[in-house]
C-alpha positions in Angstrom: -25.8 -42.3 103.6 -24.8 -43.0 100.0 -24.8 -46.8 100.6 -28.4 -46.7 101.6 -29.5 -46.4 98.0 -29.1 -50.2 97.9 -32.3 -51.9 98.9 -30.4 -54.6 100.6 -29.7 -52.1 103.3 -33.4 -52.0 104.3 -33.3 -54.6 107.1 -29.9 -53.4 108.5 -31.4 -49.9 108.7 -34.5 -51.2 110.4 -32.3 -53.0 112.9 -30.3 -49.9 113.5 -33.6 -47.9 114.0 -34.5 -50.5 116.8 -31.6 -49.1 118.8 -32.6 -45.4 118.5 -34.0 -43.6 121.5 -34.6 -40.1 120.2 -31.2 -38.8 121.4 -29.4 -38.7 118.0 -31.8 -36.8 115.7 -29.3 -36.6 112.8 -28.8 -40.4 112.6 -32.5 -41.0 113.2 -33.5 -38.5 110.5 -31.0 -40.0 108.0 -32.5 -43.5 108.6 -36.1 -42.2 108.5 -35.4 -40.3 105.2 -33.9 -43.4 103.6 -36.8 -45.6 104.7 -39.2 -43.0 103.4 -37.5 -43.1 100.1 -37.6 -46.8 100.0 -41.4 -46.8 100.8 -41.3 -50.4 101.8 -44.1 -51.6 104.1 -41.7 -54.0 105.8 -40.3 -51.0 107.7 -43.6 -50.2 109.3 -43.2 -52.2 112.5 -39.8 -50.7 113.1 -41.0 -47.2 112.4 -43.9 -47.8 114.8 -41.6 -49.0 117.6 -39.2 -46.1 117.1 -42.0 -43.6 117.6 -42.8 -45.4 120.9 -39.2 -44.9 121.9 -39.3 -41.2 121.4 -38.1 -40.9 117.8 -39.8 -38.3 115.6 -38.8 -36.2 112.6 -38.3 -38.1 109.4 -39.1 -41.4 111.1 -42.6 -40.0 111.9 -42.8 -38.7 108.4 -41.9 -42.1 106.9 -44.4 -43.8 109.1 -47.1 -41.3 108.0 -46.4 -42.0 104.3 -45.9 -45.7 104.2 -47.8 -46.7 107.4 -51.4 -47.9 107.7 -54.4 -47.0 109.8 -52.8 -48.6 112.9 -49.7 -46.5 112.3 -51.8 -43.4 112.9 -52.3 -44.5 116.5 -48.6 -44.6 117.0 -48.2 -41.1 115.5 -51.1 -39.7 117.6 -49.5 -41.1 120.7 -46.1 -39.7 119.8 -47.7 -36.3 119.1 -49.5 -36.5 122.5 -46.2 -37.2 124.2 -44.7 -34.2 122.5 -42.1 -36.2 120.7 -40.2 -33.7 118.5 -41.6 -33.3 115.0 -44.0 -36.2 115.4 -46.6 -34.1 113.7 -44.7 -34.5 110.4 -46.3 -38.0 110.1 -49.9 -37.0 110.8 
């Protein structure tokens, strides 16, 4: 996702993440990796909602790195639900 190095892509990536359901791990990981690189707290609510919808991997890792105390609740719930690689964020 070369185009993702442009920070103007933050919100479009967050909106794309809203549509993720945990079924396309490659796309979800690419989005999560990019949001992790950005490190922008504006992505936190989108990352939290994605974990509620079954998305793990780099999305969980991004949430663990840029999230807040409340975000840990989302990660703990994802881990308890056995969402793949949710533990990366904890």
